[in-house]
C-alpha positions in Angstrom: 53.9 42.0 104.2 53.3 45.2 105.7 56.1 46.0 107.5 58.5 44.8 105.1 57.0 47.6 102.8 59.7 50.5 102.1 57.7 54.0 102.5 59.4 56.5 100.1 59.0 59.9 100.6 58.8 62.2 97.8 62.8 64.0 97.3 62.8 67.6 98.3 64.4 69.8 95.4 66.8 72.5 96.6 67.8 75.5 94.7 70.9 76.1 93.9 71.5 79.3 96.8 69.9 76.6 99.4 72.8 73.7 98.9 75.5 76.1 99.2 75.5 77.7 102.8 75.8 81.8 102.5 79.5 82.9 102.9 80.5 84.9 105.6 83.2 87.8 105.2 85.1 88.1 108.7 87.7 90.6 108.7 91.2 89.7 109.7 92.6 90.8 113.0 96.1 89.4 113.5 96.2 89.0 117.7 100.1 87.8 117.4 100.9 91.0 116.3 99.4 92.8 118.9 100.7 90.6 121.4 104.1 90.5 120.7 104.0 94.8 120.3 102.4 94.9 123.6 105.3 92.7 125.3 107.9 95.0 123.0 106.1 98.5 124.5 106.1 96.5 128.3 109.4 95.5 128.1 110.3 98.4 127.0 109.2 100.2 130.1 110.7 98.2 132.3 114.2 98.6 130.8 113.7 102.2 130.6 113.4 102.3 134.4 115.8 99.7 134.8 118.6 101.2 133.4 117.7 104.6 134.5 116.8 104.6 138.0 120.2 105.3 139.3 120.8 108.1 137.2 117.6 109.5 137.3 117.6 110.2 141.1 121.1 111.4 140.9 119.8 114.6 138.7 116.1 114.8 139.6 115.8 113.0 142.8 113.1 111.0 141.2 114.1 107.4 140.3 110.8 107.1 138.4 111.6 110.3 136.4 112.3 109.0 133.1 109.8 106.0 133.1 107.1 108.2 134.1 107.9 109.9 131.2 108.3 106.9 128.8 104.9 105.6 130.2 102.9 109.3 129.3 104.6 108.7 125.7 103.2 105.8 125.6 99.6 106.3 126.6 99.4 109.2 124.2 101.1 106.5 121.6 98.6 104.3 122.2 95.8 106.9 121.7 97.3 107.7 118.2 97.8 104.2 117.6 94.2 103.7 118.1 93.1 106.6 116.1 95.3 105.3 113.3 93.5 101.7 113.6 90.1 103.4 112.8 91.1 105.7 110.1 90.4 103.8 107.0 94.2 103.6 105.5 92.7 104.7 101.9 92.6 108.5 103.4 95.9 108.7 102.9 95.6 108.5 99.0 93.6 112.0 99.1 96.9 113.6 100.1 99.1 113.1 97.6 102.1 114.9 97.4 101.3 116.8 100.9 103.8 114.3 102.5 106.1 114.9 101.0 105.8 118.9 101.7 105.4 118.3 104.9 108.5 116.1 105.7 110.1 119.8 104.1 108.2 121.9 105.9 108.6 119.9 109.4 112.5 119.6 108.6 112.7 123.6 108.0 110.9 124.6 111.3 114.6 123.2 112.8 115.5 127.4 112.0 112.8 129.2 113.9 111.6 126.6 116.6 114.9 124.4 116.3 117.1 124.3 119.9 120.2 122.3 120.7 120.3 119.8 123.1 123.5 116.7 123.1 125.7 118.7 120.9 123.2 118.7 117.8 120.1 121.0 116.4 117.4 117.9 116.1 114.7 119.3 118.4 111.7 121.2 117.2 109.6 123.0 120.2 106.3 124.4 119.7 105.2 125.6 123.1 104.9 122.7 126.0 105.3 119.7 122.7 108.4 119.2 121.8 109.4 116.3 119.0 112.6 115.4 117.3 112.4 116.8 113.6 113.3 113.3 111.8 110.4 111.4 113.5 107.9 112.4 111.3 109.8 112.4 108.4 110.0 109.0 108.7 106.2 108.6 108.6 105.7 111.2 106.2 108.0 109.5 104.0 106.6 106.0 103.9 103.0 107.8 103.4 103.9 109.4 100.4 106.0 106.4 98.3 103.3 104.2 99.2 100.8 107.1 97.5 103.1 107.7 94.3 103.4 104.2 93.7 100.0 103.4 94.1 99.6 106.8 91.3 101.8 105.3 89.1 101.1 101.4 89.5 100.7 101.4 86.2 104.2 102.6 84.9 106.3 101.5 88.4 108.7 99.4 86.2 109.3 102.4 83.9 113.1 104.0 84.5 111.7 107.1 84.5 109.2 106.4 87.4 112.0 104.9 89.3 114.8 107.3 89.2 111.9 109.5 89.8 111.2 108.4 93.3 115.1 108.0 94.0 114.9 111.6 93.3 112.9 112.4 95.4 113.9 111.1 98.1 117.6 112.7 98.1 116.3 115.8 98.8 114.7 114.7 102.0 117.8 112.7 103.1 120.1 115.5 102.9 118.4 118.2 104.4 117.6 115.4 107.3 121.9 114.9 107.4 122.6 119.0 106.4 120.2 120.5 108.5 119.0 118.6 111.2 123.3 117.2 111.5 121.6 113.3 112.1 123.6 111.2 109.8 121.8 108.1 111.5 118.2 109.1 110.9 119.1 110.5 107.2 120.5 107.0 106.4 117.1 105.2 107.8 115.1 107.7 105.9 117.0 106.1 102.6 116.9 102.5 103.8 112.8 102.9 104.4 112.7 104.6 100.6 115.0 102.2 98.9 113.0 99.3 100.4 109.6 100.4 99.3 110.8 101.3 95.9 112.7 97.8 95.5 109.7 96.0 96.6 107.1 98.0 94.3 109.1 97.5 91.1 109.0 93.3 89.3 112.3 93.6 87.7 115.8 93.2 89.0 117.8 94.9 85.7 118.0 98.3 86.9 118.9 97.5 90.8 121.7 95.2 89.9 123.7 98.2 88.2 122.2 100.6 90.7 123.2 98.3 93.8 126.5 98.2 91.5 127.2 101.7 91.6 125.9 102.1 94.9 128.4 99.6 96.4 131.3 101.8 94.5 129.9 105.0 96.5 129.8 103.8 99.5 133.3 102.0 99.3 134.5 105.6 98.0 133.1 107.4 100.6 134.1 104.7 103.9 137.9 105.0 102.0 137.7 109.2 102.1 136.7 108.9 105.8 138.9 106.5 106.9 141.8 108.2 105.7 140.4 112.0 106.6 139.8 110.4 110.3 143.4 109.2 110.3 144.9 112.9 110.0 142.6 114.2 112.2 140.1 115.6 109.7 136.8 115.1 108.2 133.2 114.3 109.2 133.4 112.4 112.7 137.0 111.4 112.5 137.0 111.0 116.1 134.1 108.4 115.9 135.9 106.3 112.7 139.0 106.5 114.6 137.2 105.2 118.1 135.6 102.4 115.8 138.6 101.1 114.3 140.7 101.1 117.5 138.1 101.2 120.6 140.6 101.0 123.0 142.9 103.4 122.1 139.9 105.8 122.2 138.6 104.6 125.8 138.7 107.7 127.1 137.1 110.1 124.4 134.4 109.0 121.8 135.2 105.2 122.3 134.1 105.2 126.3 130.4 104.8 125.6 131.0 101.9 122.8 134.0 100.1 124.8 131.3 100.7 128.3 128.5 99.1 126.3 130.9 95.6 125.2 131.9 95.5 129.0 128.5 95.4 129.8 127.4 92.4 127.3 130.5 90.3 128.3 129.4 90.5 131.8 125.9 89.9 131.4 127.4 86.1 130.0 124.5 83.8 128.9 121.5 84.1 131.6 122.9 87.9 133.2 122.9 89.2 136.6 119.3 89.5 137.1 116.9 92.2 136.1 117.7 95.6 137.6 121.3 94.3 138.7 123.2 96.4 135.9 126.8 97.7 137.2 127.2 99.5 134.1 124.4 102.0 134.3 125.8 103.3 137.7 127.2 106.3 135.7 129.7 104.2 133.6 127.8 103.6 130.6 126.4 107.4 129.3 122.5 107.5 128.4 122.2 103.7 129.1 118.4 104.1 128.7 118.6 105.7 125.7 120.4 104.2 122.3 122.2 101.5 124.7 119.8 100.0 126.5 120.2 96.5 124.5 123.6 96.3 126.5 121.8 97.0 129.3 119.5 93.9 128.7 122.5 91.5 127.9 123.8 92.5 131.1 121.2 92.0 133.1 119.3 89.2 131.0 122.5 87.9 129.2 122.6 86.6 125.9 119.8 85.0 126.2 117.5 87.6 126.9 119.0 89.8 123.8 118.2 86.8 121.7 114.9 87.1 122.9 114.4 90.2 122.2 115.5 89.6 119.0 113.1 87.1 118.0 110.4 89.0 119.2 111.3 91.8 116.5 111.7 88.8 114.1 108.1 87.9 114.8 106.6 91.2 114.9 108.4 91.7 111.0 107.1 87.8 110.4 103.5 89.0 111.1 103.8 92.6 109.1 105.1 90.8 106.1 102.1 88.7 106.4 99.7 91.8 106.3 101.6 92.9 103.3 101.4 89.9 101.3 97.6 89.7 102.0 96.8 93.4 101.7 93.4 94.0 99.5 95.8 96.7 97.5 99.4 97.6 96.8 98.7 101.2 98.8 98.2 99.1 101.8 101.3 96.9 101.1 103.5 99.5 100.4 102.4 101.3 103.7 103.4 97.9 105.7 106.5 97.6 103.5 108.0 101.2 105.0 106.9 100.1 108.5 108.6 96.7 107.9 112.1 98.9 106.6 111.3 101.4 109.8 111.5 98.6 112.5 113.8 96.4 111.1 116.9 98.8 110.2 116.7 100.8 113.2 117.1 97.1 114.9 119.7 96.1 112.9 121.5 99.4 113.0 121.2 100.0 117.0 122.5 96.5 117.8 125.3 97.0 115.4 126.4 100.2 117.1 126.0 98.8 120.7 128.4 95.8 119.3 131.1 98.1 117.5 129.7 97.0 114.3 129.6 100.2 113.1 130.8 103.4 113.8 128.8 105.0 116.9 126.1 107.4 116.1 122.4 107.7 118.0 120.0 105.5 116.7 117.2 104.1 119.0 115.7 100.7 119.6 112.5 100.9 118.9 109.7 100.7 121.3 112.5 99.9 124.4 114.8 102.7 123.7 113.8 106.4 125.9 112.5 108.6 123.7 108.9 109.5 123.6 108.7 110.9 120.3 109.9 108.1 118.9 107.3 105.6 120.9 104.4 107.9 119.6 105.2 107.8 116.2 106.5 104.1 116.0 102.7 103.4 117.8 101.0 105.5 115.0 102.4 103.3 112.7 101.6 100.1 114.4 97.8 101.4 114.3 98.1 101.8 110.5 99.4 98.4 109.9 96.5 97.2 111.6 94.1 99.2 109.6 95.7 97.3 106.9 95.5 94.3 108.3 91.8 95.5 109.2 90.6 95.6 105.2 91.7 92.1 104.7 88.7 90.1 104.2 88.6 86.0 104.9 86.0 84.2 103.4 84.2 82.0 105.8 81.2 79.1 105.3 
């Protein structure tokens, strides 16, 4: 009998705080973003060496000349990326309009400190340091517009604010275009700013009308350029004519693009193999710079070209996730600006290489040779990682 008696223990009462485990906040870190970024940077160094070793040996007697300079810029870029990762992005709000004024100052530095390279005065030399003026302007405009949108976040949908942002963008566009004679960078800067303004605003009524006016203006400009090009007059007329009839201008402005097309076509699906390109052997000028995507397609084939595009798509996708989960509009707008920078530059570079648009100097981010571009792009990546770092994930 005694064994069948159930012994009851008094029920212990718990408080609400004891019933629910304490929440623990974990800061977000996007490892996929970092791995893809490291892959692109490493792949870029490999392709810079592959595309440049023959020319470097001929010109400088050192096949590693270009890749060593690119590696030095990459190391500096990693330092800048780490610093940007550690600096709270909210600090940039304190700068207010200073980034905009800094952009103007950098462009005007072309007059006392600029020097000419490849037929254009776009570079600034300050002692042993030289950089392309347009690169810091891209970063400066991203920070400035993010500050502007945050400052006027309650009125950002008003026509006055929208036209103010567009009005502040136009002088920078014109200065980069006229003073540095760099239409491609001016277009990229303008596209970055328009993308940020578009994302910041909720209504689309104004954008429909602005888009219609802009499309009409672009159509008129294209018609004017083509007409002036046909008579041999006007801005970059030979480039336009080469774009319209590449083979006719094969010995002039169409030569580089035609050789790039040969490289892409000869690569086939799987390519000739790494370092096996023929076009880089004094056939394709500046193969390690703007035309490096054609060398990728020649050596690694269509498969390699598509793989690179997919890597950029993954990088942009991870940044979209960071932007949508940012803790405030300021951080989101900074990431949107960086997304626009990468996306526009990749699209335009590949479009130039495939002769979809007229030839103009646009580098492929993280892959083309160019220390200034790599340093500022990696700093931007550090800022994006800092925005991601502030995202809080609640864990139980």
